[in-house]
C-alpha positions in Angstrom: 25.0 -15.8 -3.1 22.7 -12.8 -3.7 19.2 -12.6 -5.2 17.7 -10.8 -8.2 14.4 -10.5 -9.9 14.3 -12.7 -13.0 10.8 -12.0 -14.3 7.6 -10.0 -13.7 4.0 -10.7 -14.4 0.6 -9.1 -13.7 -3.1 -9.6 -14.1 -6.2 -7.4 -13.7 -9.7 -8.8 -13.9 -11.6 -7.9 -17.1 -14.5 -6.2 -15.3 -14.0 -2.4 -14.8 -16.2 -0.7 -12.2 -16.5 3.1 -12.5 -17.1 5.4 -9.6 -20.3 6.5 -11.4 -21.5 2.9 -11.1 -20.8 2.8 -7.3 -22.3 6.2 -6.6 -26.0 5.1 -6.4 -25.2 2.2 -4.1 -23.1 4.3 -1.8 -25.6 7.2 -1.8 -23.0 9.8 -2.8 -22.6 11.7 -6.1 -19.9 10.3 -8.3 -18.0 13.6 -8.4 -17.9 13.7 -4.6 -16.7 10.1 -4.4 -13.9 10.8 -6.9 -12.9 13.9 -4.9 -12.7 11.9 -1.7 -10.9 8.8 -3.1 -9.1 10.1 -6.2 -10.2 6.9 -7.9 -12.3 6.9 -11.1 -12.3 3.1 -11.9 -11.1 -0.2 -10.5 -11.2 -3.9 -11.5 -13.4 -6.5 -9.8 -12.9 -10.3 -10.0 -15.8 -12.5 -11.1 -17.7 -14.5 -8.5 -15.9 -17.7 -7.5 -12.4 -16.4 -8.2 -10.0 -15.7 -5.3 -6.6 -14.1 -5.3 -4.9 -17.4 -6.2 -6.8 -17.5 -9.5 -5.5 -14.0 -10.4 -2.1 -14.9 -9.1 -1.9 -18.0 -11.3 -2.1 -15.9 -14.5 0.4 -13.3 -13.1 2.8 -16.1 -12.0 2.8 -17.9 -15.4 3.6 -14.6 -17.1 6.4 -13.9 -14.6 7.8 -17.5 -15.1 7.6 -17.1 -18.9 9.5 -13.8 -18.7 12.2 -15.5 -16.6 12.4 -18.4 -19.1 11.2 -20.8 -16.5 8.2 -23.0 -15.8 6.3 -24.2 -12.6 8.7 -27.1 -12.2 11.6 -24.7 -11.8 10.1 -23.1 -8.6 11.4 -24.4 -5.3 9.4 -22.1 -3.0 6.2 -20.0 -3.1 5.6 -16.9 -1.0 2.1 -15.4 -1.3 1.3 -11.9 0.0 -2.4 -11.1 0.5 -4.8 -9.5 3.0 -7.8 -11.2 1.3 -7.1 -14.9 1.2 -9.2 -17.4 -0.8 -10.4 -19.0 2.4 -9.6 -18.9 6.1 -7.0 -21.7 5.7 -5.0 -23.1 4.2 -3.1 -20.2 2.7 -3.6 -18.8 -0.8 0.0 -20.0 -1.5 -1.3 -23.6 -1.3 -4.1 -22.8 -3.8 -1.6 -21.2 -6.2 0.8 -24.2 -5.8 -2.0 -26.6 -6.7 -3.1 -24.5 -9.7 0.4 -24.2 -11.1 1.3 -27.8 -10.4 4.6 -27.0 -8.6 4.8 -30.3 -6.7 5.6 -30.4 -3.0 7.8 -27.3 -2.7 7.5 -25.1 0.3 4.6 -22.6 0.3 3.7 -19.9 2.8 1.5 -16.8 3.1 2.6 -13.4 4.3 0.2 -11.1 6.1 1.6 -7.6 6.0 -1.4 -6.1 4.1 -0.3 -3.2 1.8 3.3 -3.8 2.6 3.0 -7.5 2.0 4.9 -7.5 -1.2 7.9 -5.9 0.5 7.8 -8.4 3.4 7.5 -11.3 0.9 10.4 -10.0 -1.2 12.5 -9.7 2.0 11.6 -13.3 2.9 12.5 -14.6 -0.5 15.8 -12.7 -0.5 16.8 -14.2 2.8 16.0 -17.8 1.8 18.2 -17.3 -1.3 21.0 -15.7 0.6 20.9 -18.6 3.1 21.2 -21.1 0.3 17.8 -22.7 1.1 16.2 -21.8 -2.2 17.3 -21.0 -5.7 14.1 -19.8 -7.4 11.3 -18.3 -5.4 7.9 -17.3 -6.8 6.6 -14.2 -5.0 3.0 -13.6 -5.7 0.8 -10.8 -4.4 -2.9 -10.7 -5.1 -6.1 -9.3 -3.7 -9.8 -9.8 -4.2 -11.1 -6.9 -2.1 -14.5 -6.6 -3.9 -15.9 -9.6 -2.0 -15.3 -7.8 1.4 -16.7 -4.3 0.6 -19.8 -2.7 1.8 -21.9 -1.6 -1.1 -24.3 0.5 0.9 -24.0 4.1 2.2 -22.2 2.8 5.2 -19.3 1.9 3.0 -18.8 5.3 1.3 -15.5 6.0 3.2 -13.7 2.8 2.2 -15.3 1.0 -0.7 -14.4 3.5 -3.5 -10.7 3.0 -2.9 -10.4 -0.7 -3.4 -9.9 -2.9 -6.5 -8.8 -6.4 -7.3 -5.6 -7.6 -9.1 -2.4 -9.6 -8.9 1.3 -9.5 -9.7 4.2 -11.9 -9.4 7.9 -12.0 -9.6 10.5 -14.7 -9.8 13.4 -14.1 -7.5 16.5 -16.2 -8.2 20.0 -16.7 -7.0 22.6 -14.5 -8.7 26.2 -13.5 -8.4 25.1 -9.9 -9.2 22.9 -8.5 -6.5 19.4 -7.3 -7.5 17.7 -6.9 -4.2 19.9 -4.2 -2.7 18.0 -3.4 0.5 14.6 -3.9 2.2 13.4 -2.0 5.2 10.3 -3.3 7.1 8.6 -1.4 9.9 5.3 -1.7 11.9 3.4 0.2 14.6 0.4 -1.6 15.9 -0.8 1.4 18.0 -4.1 2.5 16.5 -4.5 -0.6 14.3 -8.3 -0.1 14.4 -7.8 2.9 12.1 -7.6 0.4 9.2 -8.8 -3.1 9.9 -11.4 -5.8 9.3 -12.6 -7.0 12.7 -14.8 -10.0 11.9 -14.9 -13.0 11.6 -12.6 -13.2 14.6 -11.2 -16.3 16.3 -11.2 -14.5 19.6 -15.0 -14.3 19.4 -16.5 -17.6 20.8 -18.0 -19.8 19.7 -19.0 -18.8 16.2 -16.3 -16.1 15.3 -19.2 -13.7 14.7 -22.7 -12.9 16.0 -25.7 -11.3 14.3 -25.1 -8.1 16.2 -21.7 -7.7 14.6 -23.0 -8.8 11.2 -25.9 -6.3 11.2 -23.5 -3.6 12.3 -21.3 -4.3 9.3 -18.2 -5.1 11.4 -17.1 -7.8 8.8 -16.5 -5.0 6.3 -13.3 -3.0 6.0 -13.1 0.0 8.4 -10.9 2.9 7.4 -10.2 6.2 9.2 -8.5 7.9 6.3 -8.0 11.3 7.9 -6.1 9.9 10.9 -4.0 7.7 8.7 -3.0 10.3 6.1 -0.5 12.3 8.2 1.2 9.1 9.5 1.5 7.7 6.0 2.9 10.9 4.6 5.6 11.0 7.2 6.5 7.3 7.1 6.7 6.9 3.3 9.3 9.7 2.9 11.3 8.6 5.8 11.5 4.9 4.9 12.5 5.7 1.3 15.5 7.5 2.7 16.4 4.6 5.1 16.2 2.1 2.3 18.4 4.2 0.0 21.0 4.7 2.7 21.0 0.9 3.5 21.5 0.1 -0.2 24.2 2.7 -0.6 22.3 4.4 -3.4 21.9 8.1 -3.9 18.4 9.5 -4.7 19.6 10.7 -8.2 20.6 7.1 -9.0 17.0 5.9 -8.9 15.2 5.6 -12.2 11.8 5.1 -10.7 10.1 5.5 -7.3 6.9 3.4 -6.8 4.9 4.8 -3.9 2.0 2.9 -2.6 -0.8 4.1 -0.2 -4.5 3.7 -0.6 -4.8 7.4 -1.5 -2.4 8.1 -4.3 -2.5 11.9 -3.6 -1.0 11.3 -0.1 1.7 9.1 -1.7 2.6 11.9 -4.1 2.7 14.5 -1.2 5.1 12.2 0.6 7.3 11.9 -2.5 7.3 15.7 -2.9 8.2 16.3 0.8 11.1 13.9 0.4 12.4 15.8 -2.5 11.9 13.0 -5.1 11.7 14.2 -8.7 8.0 14.1 -9.8 8.8 12.7 -13.2 10.3 9.6 -11.6 7.4 8.9 -9.2 4.6 6.5 -9.8 1.7 6.7 -7.3 0.4 3.1 -7.5 -3.3 3.5 -6.6 -3.9 6.2 -9.3 -4.8 4.0 -12.2 -6.9 1.1 -10.8 -7.4 1.9 -7.1 -5.9 0.3 -4.0 -5.0 -3.3 -4.6 -3.2 -3.9 -1.3 -0.1 -6.2 -1.5 -0.3 -6.3 -5.3 -0.1 -2.6 -6.0 3.6 -2.2 -5.9 4.6 -5.2 -8.1 1.7 -4.3 -10.5 3.2 -0.8 -10.9 6.7 -2.1 -11.4 5.6 -4.8 -13.8 3.8 -2.1 -15.9 6.9 0.1 -15.8 9.1 -2.8 -17.1 6.6 -3.8 -19.8 6.3 -0.1 -21.0 10.1 0.2 -21.2 10.1 2.9 -18.6 12.8 1.0 -16.7 15.1 -1.8 -17.9 18.1 -3.9 -17.1 20.6 -2.1 -14.8 18.1 0.5 -13.6 17.6 1.0 -9.9 14.1 1.3 -8.6 12.8 2.1 -5.2 9.4 0.8 -4.0 7.6 1.9 -0.8 4.3 1.1 0.8 2.2 2.0 3.9 -0.9 0.3 5.1 -2.8 -1.7 7.7 -0.9 -3.2 10.6 0.1 -0.4 10.7 2.9 -1.8 8.4 5.2 0.0 6.0 8.5 -0.5 4.3 10.7 0.2 1.2 12.9 -1.8 -1.1 15.7 -0.9 -3.5 16.2 -3.1 -6.5 18.6 -3.2 -9.4 16.8 -4.7 -12.4 
C-alpha cells in the first residue's frame, strides 16, 4: 500500500502587521526593513491562541476537502517549532480540539523542514500498514517569541503566524513519490532559540539570560544564506532522482527559506523554470513548518495545480535541517 494526499487546508490569522508598523519598535525605517527581509506584511495570532488553534481550522478544512471528519483520523502528526506549551505536544492539543478520540498523536521538531519530516513519517506509517488516514498539521505562532525592540531588527521582520494541514491516506496509486531529509548540526547557533533550556539548572533560565534577550530567536542570516542556496538546489535534484521524475515533469516547485529571495536564487541556480517556482515566504513572511503546505494549499485552491500534477517542495531552516518531497496530486 502506498500513500497519497487526500485533502488540503490552511489558515492565516486575521490580523495583518505591516513592516511600517514594526519599524518604530525596531528602530529602523520601514524601507530598510523591507530591503533586509523582503517582507512587507505578515499575520499575527491573537493573544491566547497557540499553533493548535490555527491548526484546528486548517485541519477541518483539509478533512472536509477529503470528504472525511475527525472520527476518520487514526493518527495525528504535528510539525511546529513554536509549540503551545513545553509539553505535552501541540498534537495532543489539536487532538482534543478536534475530538479525534484516543488515536496516536506526536509532534515533529524539524523547524522549517518540519512538514517534510512529518509527511515522511505519515508515509511510512501508511506503507507499513499501521495507519490508513493520517492528519499532518503544521502550524506556528512565532509572534509570541519575537523581540519587538531594536535588538530584534535582524530576525523579527521575517516571521509570521499561520497553519496548514493535509490528510494523507492509503492508496493503490502512489502520491508521495519521494521524500529526502537531511541535517547538519554544525553551526546550529546560527539559527536558534537558546532559552528556556532544560540544561540550565535549576530554573531553565536566569535573569542574566532574560535581560540579554536570549529567549528570543537568534538569526545569523548572512552566514546561513550561502548554505541554504546550495542545499535547496541540491536536495531538489536528489528528490527528483529518487522519485524517477524529470525536472520538466514538475508542474510547481515550492521553495521555502526564511528569505524568499535566497530561495529564488537557489531555484534559478538549479535551472528551475521561474514561472513554475513559488517562494513561500514572499506573501506572508516566514511561517516555519507551515510555509510549504500553505503554499501548496493555496496553489491547489487557485487551480494552479490539480489532480495528476507533480509538485516538488523543498525547505531549509534551523537544525540545520532541510529536505524535499515529490508529490503527485
